[in-house]
C-alpha positions in Angstrom: 82.1 67.2 162.8 79.7 67.0 159.9 78.5 70.5 160.7 82.1 71.9 160.3 82.4 70.3 156.9 79.5 72.3 155.7 81.3 75.5 156.5 84.4 74.7 154.5 85.2 76.9 151.5 84.1 75.1 148.3 86.9 73.7 146.2 87.7 76.0 143.3 87.2 74.3 139.9 90.5 73.7 138.2 89.0 73.6 134.7 86.9 76.3 132.9 83.4 75.2 132.2 82.5 74.7 128.6 79.6 77.1 129.2 82.0 79.9 130.2 81.8 82.7 127.6 85.0 84.0 126.1 85.4 87.5 124.7 87.0 87.5 121.3 90.5 89.1 121.2 90.5 92.5 119.7 86.9 93.3 120.3 87.7 96.1 122.7 90.4 98.8 122.9 91.4 100.9 125.9 92.0 104.6 125.2 95.6 105.4 126.3 94.5 109.0 127.1 91.4 108.7 129.3 91.3 104.9 130.0 87.9 104.4 128.5 87.1 100.9 127.1 85.9 101.3 123.5 84.5 98.8 121.1 86.9 98.3 118.2 84.4 98.4 115.4 82.9 101.6 116.8 86.3 103.2 117.2 87.2 102.3 113.6 84.0 103.8 112.3 85.0 107.0 114.1 88.4 107.1 112.3 90.2 105.9 115.4 89.2 108.9 117.5 88.1 108.4 121.1 84.5 109.4 121.6 85.1 110.3 125.3 88.3 112.5 125.2 88.9 113.0 121.4 92.3 111.2 121.5 93.6 110.4 118.1 94.9 106.9 117.9 97.7 106.0 115.6 96.6 104.8 112.2 98.1 102.3 109.8 99.2 103.2 106.3 96.2 101.4 104.9 93.8 103.4 107.2 95.4 106.7 106.2 95.0 105.9 102.5 91.4 104.9 102.9 90.8 108.2 104.8 92.4 110.5 102.3 91.6 108.9 98.9 88.5 108.2 96.9 87.7 104.4 97.0 89.7 102.4 94.5 91.8 105.4 93.3 95.1 104.8 95.1 97.7 103.4 92.7 100.8 102.4 94.5 104.3 102.6 92.9 107.8 101.8 94.1 106.2 99.0 96.1 109.0 96.5 95.3 111.8 98.5 96.8 113.4 96.7 99.8 116.5 97.3 101.8 119.6 95.1 101.1 121.2 95.8 104.5 124.1 97.8 103.1 126.1 97.8 106.4 125.3 94.2 107.3 124.2 95.6 110.6 123.8 93.2 113.5 122.9 94.0 117.1 120.6 91.9 119.3 119.0 90.7 116.1 120.3 90.9 112.5 118.9 93.8 110.5 117.5 91.5 107.9 115.6 89.6 110.5 114.1 92.8 111.8 113.0 93.8 108.3 111.5 90.4 107.6 109.6 90.4 110.9 108.3 94.0 110.3 107.1 93.1 106.8 105.3 90.1 108.0 103.5 91.9 110.8 102.5 95.0 108.8 102.0 93.7 105.3 104.2 96.3 103.7 107.8 96.1 102.6 109.1 99.2 104.4 107.9 102.1 106.5 106.4 104.2 103.7 103.8 103.7 101.1 103.6 106.1 98.1 101.2 106.3 95.2 98.9 108.3 93.0 95.4 108.9 94.3 92.3 111.1 94.0 90.5 113.0 96.8 87.1 114.4 95.9 88.0 113.7 92.3 91.2 115.8 92.5 94.3 113.8 91.5 97.5 114.1 93.7 100.4 112.1 94.9 100.2 110.7 98.5 102.9 109.2 100.8 102.0 107.7 104.1 104.1 106.3 106.9 103.6 102.9 108.7 104.7 103.5 112.2 104.5 99.8 113.1 107.3 99.1 110.6 110.4 99.8 112.8 108.9 102.9 114.3 108.3 104.5 110.8 112.1 105.0 110.6 113.6 106.5 107.4 116.3 104.4 105.7 117.4 104.3 102.1 114.2 102.8 100.8 111.9 105.3 102.6 114.1 108.2 101.3 113.9 106.8 97.8 110.1 106.4 97.9 109.6 109.9 99.2 111.9 111.2 96.5 110.0 109.3 93.8 106.8 110.7 95.1 108.1 114.3 94.7 109.5 113.6 91.3 106.2 112.1 90.1 104.4 115.2 91.4 106.9 117.4 89.5 106.5 115.4 86.3 102.7 115.5 86.4 102.5 119.0 87.9 100.2 117.7 90.7 100.3 118.4 94.4 102.2 116.1 96.8 101.0 115.2 100.3 102.9 113.3 102.9 101.6 112.0 106.3 104.5 111.5 108.6 104.6 109.2 111.6 108.2 108.4 112.4 110.8 108.1 115.1 113.4 109.5 112.7 116.4 108.1 110.7 117.0 104.4 110.8 120.2 103.7 112.8 120.8 100.3 111.1 121.7 102.1 107.9 124.0 104.7 109.6 125.1 107.7 107.5 123.1 106.3 104.5 119.8 107.0 106.4 121.0 110.5 107.3 121.7 111.3 103.6 118.0 110.8 102.9 117.3 114.1 104.7 119.3 116.0 102.1 118.0 113.8 99.2 114.3 114.5 99.9 114.8 118.1 100.8 116.6 118.9 97.6 113.6 117.7 95.5 111.3 119.9 97.5 113.4 122.9 96.4 112.9 121.9 92.8 109.2 121.7 93.4 109.2 125.2 94.8 111.0 126.5 91.7 108.3 124.8 89.6 105.5 126.0 91.8 104.2 122.5 92.7 102.3 122.5 96.0 103.6 120.3 98.8 101.4 119.8 101.9 102.9 118.1 104.9 100.7 116.4 107.5 102.4 115.5 110.7 100.8 113.0 113.1 101.9 111.5 116.4 104.8 111.1 116.5 106.9 112.9 114.0 110.4 113.2 115.3 114.1 112.8 114.4 115.4 113.0 110.8 111.9 113.0 109.3 110.8 116.1 111.3 114.2 117.7 110.6 113.9 117.3 106.8 110.9 117.1 104.4 108.1 117.0 107.1 108.8 120.6 108.0 109.3 121.9 104.5 105.7 121.9 103.3 104.1 124.9 101.8 101.4 124.2 104.4 102.2 122.1 107.5 99.1 120.5 109.0 99.2 118.7 112.4 96.7 116.4 114.1 95.7 117.4 117.7 98.2 116.8 120.4 100.7 115.2 118.1 104.3 114.8 119.4 106.5 116.7 117.0 110.2 117.5 117.3 113.7 116.4 116.7 114.9 115.0 120.0 112.7 113.7 122.8 111.8 115.9 125.8 114.1 114.0 128.2 117.1 114.5 125.9 116.4 118.2 125.5 116.0 118.7 129.3 119.3 116.9 130.0 121.0 119.0 127.4 119.8 122.5 128.3 119.3 121.5 132.0 115.9 123.2 132.2 112.4 121.9 132.5 110.2 122.1 129.4 106.6 123.4 129.4 104.1 120.6 129.9 102.8 120.9 126.3 106.2 121.4 124.7 106.6 119.5 121.4 102.9 119.1 121.0 101.1 120.4 117.9 99.2 123.1 119.9 102.5 124.5 121.3 104.2 124.5 117.9 101.3 126.2 116.2 101.3 128.9 118.9 105.0 129.5 118.1 104.6 129.5 114.3 106.1 126.1 113.6 102.8 124.6 112.4 100.2 126.3 110.2 97.0 124.4 111.0 95.7 121.8 113.5 92.9 119.8 111.9 90.7 117.2 113.5 90.9 113.9 111.7 87.1 114.0 110.9 87.7 117.2 108.9 91.1 116.3 107.4 89.9 115.0 104.0 87.7 118.0 103.3 90.3 120.6 104.4 93.1 118.8 102.6 91.3 119.0 99.3 90.5 122.6 100.0 94.2 123.4 100.6 95.3 121.5 97.5 92.7 123.4 95.4 93.6 126.8 96.9 97.4 126.3 96.4 96.9 125.0 92.9 94.1 127.0 91.4 95.0 130.5 92.5 98.5 130.1 91.0 97.4 128.2 87.9 99.6 125.2 88.9 97.1 122.6 88.0 96.5 121.5 84.4 93.7 123.4 82.7 91.5 120.3 82.6 91.4 120.3 86.4 90.6 124.0 87.1 86.9 123.4 86.9 86.8 120.4 89.1 
């Protein structure tokens, strides 16, 4: 039966050959919108915008800072603030363990980074959210950082800009996290009385207590394309009102159509238009110091 032996299926090798090539991890990324496979380096050079469908990927806090500040000008403050677990919250995992794991994986101590920066030579105060840190949730530390950002803008009479990307208030801090909504909003009222510009940029997603407080109180509210913006999620709303929502409900285009957002700006144009808005709000009302009016 030698002829039969020749027709048998060859035995599959149990070990991978040393000559088999391996693709390095992280070299490619799949677009969650169109499914296109994109080279990571090329995608990063394009500010994390898909070249096929124009989908805006979520950015880290460091990427946001690099996008909206002149190189080497960002000076962070309040970086040492950390939560002390005021409620000693413990569910599946202790809150302190969650905080530690998030800090290790993201490289930041909480879900918001604030500092003084320059954009096109124009100084301003910038606050950016890190969504990978517990969903960008706002607890006592985030509320304090945003408040210090606004207070610094008040003191120096410079514009304040926040870039929100958050799931809302942090449940592990209970009522203390909800109090941050009033805390941050009250400082914005002082800014308005002093005529200090506040520009709020909302990205995907901006929801919950962040959307319900300072993120929607800007003198100008700018959104990225197709960003999810709202208080509760679509499923919760539909279950509450027992009606189906429009397909694009809670997206930036829908909100702009109904007057909830002032501008939708593509990420490639954001830095240029942001500086223009800061200059327009400040120069025409003489809010900037005289030394900056010719910048």
